[in-house]
VMD Tcl script that builds the backbone (N, CA, C; Angstrom):
set m [mol new atoms 408]
animate dup $m
set s [atomselect $m all]
$s set {name element resname resid chain x y z} {
  {N N MET 1 A 79.720 145.253 194.853}
  {CA C MET 1 A 80.293 145.225 193.512}
  {C C MET 1 A 81.242 146.425 193.332}
  {N N LEU 2 A 80.831 147.616 193.813}
  {CA C LEU 2 A 81.656 148.814 193.685}
  {C C LEU 2 A 82.953 148.680 194.476}
  {N N ILE 3 A 82.850 148.094 195.682}
  {CA C ILE 3 A 84.031 147.936 196.536}
  {C C ILE 3 A 85.051 147.032 195.827}
  {N N ALA 4 A 84.549 145.960 195.224}
  {CA C ALA 4 A 85.417 145.019 194.525}
  {C C ALA 4 A 86.085 145.698 193.330}
  {N N ASP 5 A 85.323 146.488 192.565}
  {CA C ASP 5 A 85.871 147.190 191.402}
  {C C ASP 5 A 86.941 148.201 191.818}
  {N N GLU 6 A 86.712 148.895 192.912}
  {CA C GLU 6 A 87.685 149.881 193.407}
  {C C GLU 6 A 89.021 149.230 193.740}
  {N N GLN 7 A 88.956 148.024 194.335}
  {CA C GLN 7 A 90.180 147.330 194.734}
  {C C GLN 7 A 90.780 146.486 193.604}
  {N N GLY 8 A 90.065 146.395 192.480}
  {CA C GLY 8 A 90.551 145.608 191.345}
  {C C GLY 8 A 90.426 144.112 191.593}
  {N N LEU 9 A 89.460 143.722 192.426}
  {CA C LEU 9 A 89.242 142.308 192.757}
  {C C LEU 9 A 87.859 141.874 192.282}
  {N N ASP 10 A 87.503 140.612 192.586}
  {CA C ASP 10 A 86.214 140.063 192.170}
  {C C ASP 10 A 85.302 139.873 193.386}
  {N N LEU 11 A 83.998 139.976 193.152}
  {CA C LEU 11 A 83.011 139.706 194.190}
  {C C LEU 11 A 82.565 138.252 193.973}
  {N N VAL 12 A 82.904 137.380 194.917}
  {CA C VAL 12 A 82.629 135.955 194.759}
  {C C VAL 12 A 81.552 135.525 195.747}
  {N N GLU 13 A 80.538 134.820 195.216}
  {CA C GLU 13 A 79.449 134.315 196.049}
  {C C GLU 13 A 79.921 133.014 196.698}
  {N N ILE 14 A 80.012 132.993 198.021}
  {CA C ILE 14 A 80.529 131.836 198.752}
  {C C ILE 14 A 79.437 130.795 198.987}
  {N N SER 15 A 78.333 131.191 199.630}
  {CA C SER 15 A 77.223 130.240 199.829}
  {C C SER 15 A 75.909 130.896 199.406}
  {N N PRO 16 A 75.414 130.522 198.226}
  {CA C PRO 16 A 74.204 131.143 197.679}
  {C C PRO 16 A 72.922 130.748 198.418}
  {N N ASN 17 A 72.924 129.607 199.128}
  {CA C ASN 17 A 71.702 129.125 199.790}
  {C C ASN 17 A 71.431 129.814 201.122}
  {N N ALA 18 A 72.436 130.465 201.686}
  {CA C ALA 18 A 72.247 131.145 202.971}
  {C C ALA 18 A 71.382 132.394 202.783}
  {N N THR 19 A 70.714 132.816 203.857}
  {CA C THR 19 A 69.951 134.075 203.788}
  {C C THR 19 A 70.544 135.052 204.779}
  {N N PRO 20 A 71.038 136.191 204.361}
  {CA C PRO 20 A 71.300 136.587 202.961}
  {C C PRO 20 A 72.500 135.825 202.384}
  {N N PRO 21 A 72.600 135.740 201.038}
  {CA C PRO 21 A 73.721 135.030 200.409}
  {C C PRO 21 A 75.064 135.643 200.835}
  {N N VAL 22 A 76.051 134.774 201.112}
  {CA C VAL 22 A 77.352 135.240 201.581}
  {C C VAL 22 A 78.265 135.477 200.387}
  {N N CYS 23 A 78.862 136.680 200.338}
  {CA C CYS 23 A 79.784 137.038 199.264}
  {C C CYS 23 A 81.103 137.502 199.870}
  {N N LYS 24 A 82.158 137.443 199.076}
  {CA C LYS 24 A 83.476 137.822 199.574}
  {C C LYS 24 A 84.233 138.531 198.451}
  {N N VAL 25 A 85.002 139.542 198.820}
  {CA C VAL 25 A 85.811 140.262 197.842}
  {C C VAL 25 A 87.190 139.609 197.822}
  {N N MET 26 A 87.558 139.014 196.663}
  {CA C MET 26 A 88.857 138.342 196.546}
  {C C MET 26 A 89.273 138.232 195.089}
  {N N ASP 27 A 90.518 137.814 194.884}
  {CA C ASP 27 A 91.020 137.571 193.530}
  {C C ASP 27 A 90.595 136.152 193.149}
  {N N TYR 28 A 89.648 136.035 192.235}
  {CA C TYR 28 A 89.052 134.747 191.897}
  {C C TYR 28 A 90.066 133.792 191.262}
  {N N LYS 29 A 90.920 134.313 190.405}
  {CA C LYS 29 A 91.942 133.474 189.736}
  {C C LYS 29 A 92.869 132.854 190.787}
  {N N LYS 30 A 93.255 133.685 191.774}
  {CA C LYS 30 A 94.142 133.202 192.831}
  {C C LYS 30 A 93.427 132.135 193.665}
  {N N PHE 31 A 92.133 132.345 193.919}
  {CA C PHE 31 A 91.327 131.389 194.678}
  {C C PHE 31 A 91.280 130.035 193.958}
  {N N LEU 32 A 91.032 130.069 192.633}
  {CA C LEU 32 A 90.985 128.833 191.843}
  {C C LEU 32 A 92.336 128.122 191.866}
  {N N TYR 33 A 93.407 128.902 191.761}
  {CA C TYR 33 A 94.766 128.353 191.776}
  {C C TYR 33 A 95.037 127.641 193.100}
  {N N GLU 34 A 94.680 128.285 194.208}
  {CA C GLU 34 A 94.879 127.696 195.536}
  {C C GLU 34 A 94.070 126.406 195.693}
  {N N GLN 35 A 92.843 126.433 195.168}
  {CA C GLN 35 A 91.960 125.269 195.258}
  {C C GLN 35 A 92.558 124.083 194.491}
  {N N LYS 36 A 93.060 124.347 193.280}
  {CA C LYS 36 A 93.686 123.294 192.472}
  {C C LYS 36 A 94.908 122.735 193.184}
  {N N LYS 37 A 95.673 123.624 193.814}
  {CA C LYS 37 A 96.882 123.237 194.533}
  {C C LYS 37 A 96.528 122.303 195.695}
  {N N ARG 38 A 95.447 122.646 196.425}
  {CA C ARG 38 A 94.994 121.805 197.539}
  {C C ARG 38 A 94.560 120.425 197.051}
  {N N GLU 39 A 93.783 120.406 195.961}
  {CA C GLU 39 A 93.295 119.143 195.400}
  {C C GLU 39 A 94.457 118.261 194.959}
  {N N LYS 40 A 95.464 118.880 194.344}
  {CA C LYS 40 A 96.631 118.139 193.869}
  {C C LYS 40 A 97.393 117.529 195.045}
  {N N ALA 41 A 97.512 118.261 196.133}
  {CA C ALA 41 A 98.200 117.762 197.335}
  {C C ALA 41 A 97.449 116.574 197.920}
  {N N LEU 42 A 96.123 116.664 197.964}
  {CA C LEU 42 A 95.315 115.562 198.484}
  {C C LEU 42 A 95.437 114.332 197.590}
  {N N LYS 43 A 95.450 114.561 196.268}
  {CA C LYS 43 A 95.543 113.469 195.308}
  {C C LYS 43 A 96.873 112.736 195.447}
  {N N SER 44 A 97.941 113.477 195.683}
  {CA C SER 44 A 99.258 112.855 195.792}
  {C C SER 44 A 99.377 112.020 197.066}
  {N N LYS 45 A 98.609 112.383 198.106}
  {CA C LYS 45 A 98.634 111.616 199.347}
  {C C LYS 45 A 97.807 110.339 199.258}
  {N N ALA 46 A 96.849 110.304 198.331}
  {CA C ALA 46 A 95.991 109.130 198.187}
  {C C ALA 46 A 96.823 107.934 197.723}
  {N N THR 47 A 96.533 106.754 198.275}
  {CA C THR 47 A 97.312 105.577 197.904}
  {C C THR 47 A 96.773 104.987 196.608}
  {N N LYS 48 A 97.687 104.579 195.779}
  {CA C LYS 48 A 97.312 103.959 194.515}
  {C C LYS 48 A 97.377 102.447 194.687}
  {N N VAL 49 A 96.326 101.762 194.272}
  {CA C VAL 49 A 96.283 100.310 194.408}
  {C C VAL 49 A 96.990 99.682 193.212}
  {N N VAL 50 A 98.026 98.904 193.515}
  {CA C VAL 50 A 98.776 98.214 192.472}
  {C C VAL 50 A 98.325 96.761 192.473}
  {N N VAL 51 A 98.015 96.231 191.292}
  {CA C VAL 51 A 97.612 94.832 191.191}
  {C C VAL 51 A 98.696 94.078 190.425}
  {N N LYS 52 A 99.303 93.092 191.098}
  {CA C LYS 52 A 100.326 92.261 190.473}
  {C C LYS 52 A 99.682 90.935 190.092}
  {N N GLU 53 A 100.118 90.371 188.960}
  {CA C GLU 53 A 99.543 89.116 188.492}
  {C C GLU 53 A 100.559 87.990 188.563}
  {N N ILE 54 A 100.069 86.809 188.924}
  {CA C ILE 54 A 100.898 85.607 188.885}
  {C C ILE 54 A 100.105 84.555 188.141}
  {N N ARG 55 A 100.748 83.951 187.149}
  {CA C ARG 55 A 100.064 82.995 186.279}
  {C C ARG 55 A 100.591 81.590 186.519}
  {N N PHE 56 A 99.669 80.667 186.651}
  {CA C PHE 56 A 100.013 79.255 186.808}
  {C C PHE 56 A 99.367 78.451 185.694}
  {N N GLY 57 A 99.887 77.245 185.483}
  {CA C GLY 57 A 99.230 76.274 184.614}
  {C C GLY 57 A 98.593 75.256 185.540}
  {N N PRO 58 A 97.656 74.450 185.038}
  {CA C PRO 58 A 97.005 73.477 185.927}
  {C C PRO 58 A 97.986 72.440 186.486}
  {N N GLN 59 A 99.066 72.144 185.755}
  {CA C GLN 59 A 100.042 71.169 186.242}
  {C C GLN 59 A 101.368 71.834 186.572}
  {N N THR 60 A 101.317 72.977 187.263}
  {CA C THR 60 A 102.543 73.680 187.634}
  {C C THR 60 A 103.363 72.806 188.584}
  {N N ASP 61 A 104.651 72.680 188.287}
  {CA C ASP 61 A 105.575 71.860 189.065}
  {C C ASP 61 A 105.823 72.494 190.437}
  {N N ASP 62 A 106.258 71.682 191.416}
  {CA C ASP 62 A 106.496 72.166 192.781}
  {C C ASP 62 A 107.524 73.292 192.821}
  {N N HIS 63 A 108.618 73.120 192.067}
  {CA C HIS 63 A 109.677 74.137 192.082}
  {C C HIS 63 A 109.159 75.461 191.533}
  {N N ASP 64 A 108.438 75.390 190.413}
  {CA C ASP 64 A 107.867 76.603 189.816}
  {C C ASP 64 A 106.875 77.256 190.779}
  {N N TYR 65 A 106.086 76.412 191.440}
  {CA C TYR 65 A 105.106 76.918 192.398}
  {C C TYR 65 A 105.798 77.685 193.518}
  {N N GLU 66 A 106.866 77.101 194.086}
  {CA C GLU 66 A 107.609 77.752 195.173}
  {C C GLU 66 A 108.202 79.082 194.711}
  {N N PHE 67 A 108.750 79.077 193.494}
  {CA C PHE 67 A 109.360 80.273 192.910}
  {C C PHE 67 A 108.323 81.389 192.786}
  {N N LYS 68 A 107.151 81.052 192.268}
  {CA C LYS 68 A 106.094 82.051 192.089}
  {C C LYS 68 A 105.505 82.476 193.433}
  {N N LYS 69 A 105.467 81.552 194.396}
  {CA C LYS 69 A 104.955 81.868 195.731}
  {C C LYS 69 A 105.837 82.923 196.393}
  {N N LYS 70 A 107.170 82.805 196.203}
  {CA C LYS 70 A 108.096 83.790 196.771}
  {C C LYS 70 A 107.823 85.179 196.198}
  {N N HIS 71 A 107.568 85.225 194.901}
  {CA C HIS 71 A 107.237 86.508 194.269}
  {C C HIS 71 A 105.937 87.057 194.851}
  {N N ALA 72 A 104.951 86.187 195.024}
  {CA C ALA 72 A 103.659 86.602 195.571}
  {C C ALA 72 A 103.839 87.180 196.971}
  {N N GLU 73 A 104.679 86.533 197.791}
  {CA C GLU 73 A 104.966 87.033 199.145}
  {C C GLU 73 A 105.530 88.438 199.074}
  {N N LYS 74 A 106.491 88.630 198.173}
  {CA C LYS 74 A 107.147 89.934 198.013}
  {C C LYS 74 A 106.117 90.999 197.619}
  {N N PHE 75 A 105.248 90.661 196.664}
  {CA C PHE 75 A 104.229 91.617 196.218}
  {C C PHE 75 A 103.321 92.024 197.371}
  {N N LEU 76 A 102.886 91.040 198.164}
  {CA C LEU 76 A 101.981 91.325 199.280}
  {C C LEU 76 A 102.685 92.129 200.369}
  {N N LYS 77 A 103.966 91.833 200.602}
  {CA C LYS 77 A 104.730 92.600 201.596}
  {C C LYS 77 A 104.878 94.052 201.160}
  {N N ASP 78 A 105.004 94.269 199.847}
  {CA C ASP 78 A 105.136 95.629 199.314}
  {C C ASP 78 A 103.799 96.369 199.296}
  {N N GLY 79 A 102.713 95.682 199.653}
  {CA C GLY 79 A 101.400 96.329 199.735}
  {C C GLY 79 A 100.600 96.301 198.456}
  {N N ALA 80 A 100.966 95.446 197.507}
  {CA C ALA 80 A 100.221 95.345 196.251}
  {C C ALA 80 A 99.187 94.231 196.364}
  {N N LYS 81 A 98.075 94.383 195.646}
  {CA C LYS 81 A 97.089 93.309 195.584}
  {C C LYS 81 A 97.636 92.249 194.645}
  {N N LEU 82 A 97.198 91.016 194.844}
  {CA C LEU 82 A 97.696 89.920 194.025}
  {C C LEU 82 A 96.542 89.285 193.275}
  {N N LYS 83 A 96.739 89.125 191.962}
  {CA C LYS 83 A 95.751 88.438 191.137}
  {C C LYS 83 A 96.428 87.164 190.672}
  {N N ALA 84 A 96.061 86.057 191.294}
  {CA C ALA 84 A 96.649 84.773 190.918}
  {C C ALA 84 A 95.661 84.072 190.004}
  {N N PHE 85 A 96.151 83.554 188.886}
  {CA C PHE 85 A 95.229 82.833 188.017}
  {C C PHE 85 A 95.880 81.620 187.374}
  {N N VAL 86 A 95.040 80.616 187.133}
  {CA C VAL 86 A 95.463 79.412 186.439}
  {C C VAL 86 A 94.901 79.523 185.037}
  {N N PHE 87 A 95.782 79.415 184.044}
  {CA C PHE 87 A 95.356 79.536 182.648}
  {C C PHE 87 A 95.255 78.145 182.050}
  {N N PHE 88 A 94.087 77.820 181.549}
  {CA C PHE 88 A 93.877 76.499 180.940}
  {C C PHE 88 A 94.015 76.609 179.426}
  {N N LYS 89 A 95.068 75.951 178.872}
  {CA C LYS 89 A 95.281 75.956 177.422}
  {C C LYS 89 A 94.584 74.747 176.807}
  {N N GLY 90 A 94.007 74.940 175.659}
  {CA C GLY 90 A 93.423 73.825 174.909}
  {C C GLY 90 A 92.475 72.979 175.730}
  {N N ARG 91 A 92.776 71.675 175.796}
  {CA C ARG 91 A 91.880 70.752 176.503}
  {C C ARG 91 A 92.187 70.638 177.985}
  {N N SER 92 A 93.168 71.383 178.482}
  {CA C SER 92 A 93.541 71.284 179.899}
  {C C SER 92 A 92.417 71.779 180.816}
  {N N ILE 93 A 91.331 72.286 180.227}
  {CA C ILE 93 A 90.191 72.759 181.003}
  {C C ILE 93 A 89.575 71.622 181.818}
  {N N VAL 94 A 89.872 70.367 181.436}
  {CA C VAL 94 A 89.346 69.222 182.186}
  {C C VAL 94 A 89.990 69.120 183.571}
  {N N PHE 95 A 91.097 69.862 183.799}
  {CA C PHE 95 A 91.775 69.830 185.098}
  {C C PHE 95 A 91.362 71.010 185.984}
  {N N LYS 96 A 90.079 71.384 185.914}
  {CA C LYS 96 A 89.580 72.518 186.708}
  {C C LYS 96 A 89.856 72.335 188.200}
  {N N GLU 97 A 89.635 71.112 188.692}
  {CA C GLU 97 A 89.823 70.837 190.118}
  {C C GLU 97 A 91.278 71.075 190.520}
  {N N GLN 98 A 92.208 70.628 189.642}
  {CA C GLN 98 A 93.632 70.814 189.947}
  {C C GLN 98 A 93.968 72.299 190.046}
  {N N GLY 99 A 93.400 73.076 189.164}
  {CA C GLY 99 A 93.624 74.525 189.183}
  {C C GLY 99 A 93.102 75.144 190.462}
  {N N GLN 100 A 91.913 74.713 190.866}
  {CA C GLN 100 A 91.313 75.255 192.091}
  {C C GLN 100 A 92.137 74.847 193.310}
  {N N ILE 101 A 92.592 73.598 193.344}
  {CA C ILE 101 A 93.416 73.114 194.456}
  {C C ILE 101 A 94.699 73.935 194.545}
  {N N LEU 102 A 95.294 74.222 193.389}
  {CA C LEU 102 A 96.535 75.001 193.326}
  {C C LEU 102 A 96.333 76.398 193.913}
  {N N LEU 103 A 95.243 77.068 193.529}
  {CA C LEU 103 A 94.969 78.425 194.023}
  {C C LEU 103 A 94.658 78.430 195.517}
  {N N LEU 104 A 93.911 77.433 195.972}
  {CA C LEU 104 A 93.586 77.365 197.400}
  {C C LEU 104 A 94.836 77.076 198.226}
  {N N LYS 105 A 95.746 76.265 197.662}
  {CA C LYS 105 A 97.025 75.978 198.339}
  {C C LYS 105 A 97.838 77.267 198.458}
  {N N LEU 106 A 97.838 78.066 197.384}
  {CA C LEU 106 A 98.543 79.355 197.386}
  {C C LEU 106 A 97.946 80.271 198.455}
  {N N ALA 107 A 96.620 80.324 198.523}
  {CA C ALA 107 A 95.944 81.173 199.508}
  {C C ALA 107 A 96.328 80.754 200.922}
  {N N GLN 108 A 96.409 79.441 201.134}
  {CA C GLN 108 A 96.764 78.920 202.459}
  {C C GLN 108 A 98.216 79.266 202.799}
  {N N ASP 109 A 99.115 79.139 201.807}
  {CA C ASP 109 A 100.530 79.434 202.036}
  {C C ASP 109 A 100.785 80.921 202.281}
  {N N LEU 110 A 99.936 81.777 201.728}
  {CA C LEU 110 A 100.127 83.233 201.861}
  {C C LEU 110 A 99.238 83.834 202.952}
  {N N GLU 111 A 98.668 82.965 203.795}
  {CA C GLU 111 A 97.724 83.416 204.819}
  {C C GLU 111 A 98.289 84.508 205.729}
  {N N GLU 112 A 99.578 84.406 206.082}
  {CA C GLU 112 A 100.156 85.393 207.007}
  {C C GLU 112 A 100.469 86.732 206.328}
  {N N TYR 113 A 100.478 86.774 205.003}
  {CA C TYR 113 A 100.811 88.010 204.276}
  {C C TYR 113 A 99.575 88.726 203.731}
  {N N GLY 114 A 98.525 87.954 203.443}
  {CA C GLY 114 A 97.331 88.573 202.867}
  {C C GLY 114 A 96.106 87.722 203.081}
  {N N LYS 115 A 94.948 88.339 202.804}
  {CA C LYS 115 A 93.699 87.591 202.942}
  {C C LYS 115 A 93.010 87.505 201.579}
  {N N VAL 116 A 92.292 86.415 201.374}
  {CA C VAL 116 A 91.617 86.185 200.093}
  {C C VAL 116 A 90.471 87.172 199.955}
  {N N GLU 117 A 90.492 87.913 198.864}
  {CA C GLU 117 A 89.443 88.895 198.613}
  {C C GLU 117 A 88.334 88.278 197.753}
  {N N GLN 118 A 88.752 87.404 196.832}
  {CA C GLN 118 A 87.785 86.710 195.984}
  {C C GLN 118 A 88.257 85.276 195.820}
  {N N MET 119 A 87.403 84.330 196.145}
  {CA C MET 119 A 87.745 82.917 196.027}
  {C C MET 119 A 87.929 82.549 194.545}
  {N N PRO 120 A 88.632 81.447 194.265}
  {CA C PRO 120 A 88.844 81.055 192.868}
  {C C PRO 120 A 87.535 80.945 192.099}
  {N N LYS 121 A 87.509 81.606 190.938}
  {CA C LYS 121 A 86.298 81.636 190.118}
  {C C LYS 121 A 86.703 81.452 188.661}
  {N N LEU 122 A 86.024 80.587 187.961}
  {CA C LEU 122 A 86.357 80.309 186.561}
  {C C LEU 122 A 85.735 81.357 185.655}
  {N N GLU 123 A 86.572 82.021 184.869}
  {CA C GLU 123 A 86.100 82.999 183.885}
  {C C GLU 123 A 86.709 82.621 182.544}
  {N N GLY 124 A 85.926 81.977 181.723}
  {CA C GLY 124 A 86.434 81.547 180.414}
  {C C GLY 124 A 87.500 80.483 180.587}
  {N N LYS 125 A 88.730 80.766 180.107}
  {CA C LYS 125 A 89.818 79.796 180.200}
  {C C LYS 125 A 90.734 80.044 181.394}
  {N N ARG 126 A 90.362 80.963 182.269}
  {CA C ARG 126 A 91.190 81.212 183.451}
  {C C ARG 126 A 90.369 81.104 184.728}
  {N N MET 127 A 91.037 80.631 185.763}
  {CA C MET 127 A 90.441 80.604 187.092}
  {C C MET 127 A 91.178 81.660 187.897}
  {N N ILE 128 A 90.445 82.660 188.375}
  {CA C ILE 128 A 91.068 83.836 188.985}
  {C C ILE 128 A 90.759 83.903 190.483}
  {N N MET 129 A 91.770 84.350 191.245}
  {CA C MET 129 A 91.607 84.568 192.675}
  {C C MET 129 A 92.352 85.840 193.048}
  {N N PHE 130 A 91.747 86.681 193.907}
  {CA C PHE 130 A 92.394 87.911 194.360}
  {C C PHE 130 A 92.792 87.784 195.827}
  {N N ILE 131 A 94.005 88.256 196.150}
  {CA C ILE 131 A 94.464 88.292 197.527}
  {C C ILE 131 A 94.887 89.711 197.839}
  {N N ALA 132 A 94.348 90.259 198.942}
  {CA C ALA 132 A 94.680 91.622 199.362}
  {C C ALA 132 A 95.719 91.545 200.481}
  {N N PRO 133 A 96.674 92.492 200.510}
  {CA C PRO 133 A 97.685 92.458 201.568}
  {C C PRO 133 A 97.077 92.772 202.933}
  {N N LYS 134 A 97.648 92.194 203.978}
  {CA C LYS 134 A 97.196 92.504 205.340}
  {C C LYS 134 A 97.795 93.832 205.747}
  {N N LYS 135 A 97.005 94.635 206.457}
  {CA C LYS 135 A 97.489 95.943 206.898}
  {C C LYS 135 A 98.526 95.750 207.992}
  {N N LYS 136 A 99.549 96.603 207.977}
  {CA C LYS 136 A 100.613 96.509 208.977}
  {C C LYS 136 A 100.147 97.116 210.279}
}
mol reanalyze $m
mol bondsrecalc $m
mol representation Tube
mol addrep $m
């Protein structure tokens, strides 16, 4: 403690569980600053998962389907996860099978770009399916 006071620094306990406890004479504020800087650098290197959504109706036309499929391909190539869903309005819920067929067709068409993470599942008025991009 005296040595630290003489140098105008702090006595910091490094590992309290060791016998004897390990202490170090250093500038504690500078240590905290360096630690925050390291954490920030690690955080910036971490990849952020982007989820893109594509919405279909149960009776989506072929042209619209192709158009949306192209977008889905682009999203998967860019490394984003894809959330494809069929939205059932009003009484269109009776076309559940058509919605499921549509999503499975999409999964089959996008097989080379991504893999199905969650099979089509009905949640309320939407049937949702997740596709994750394939690693390069």
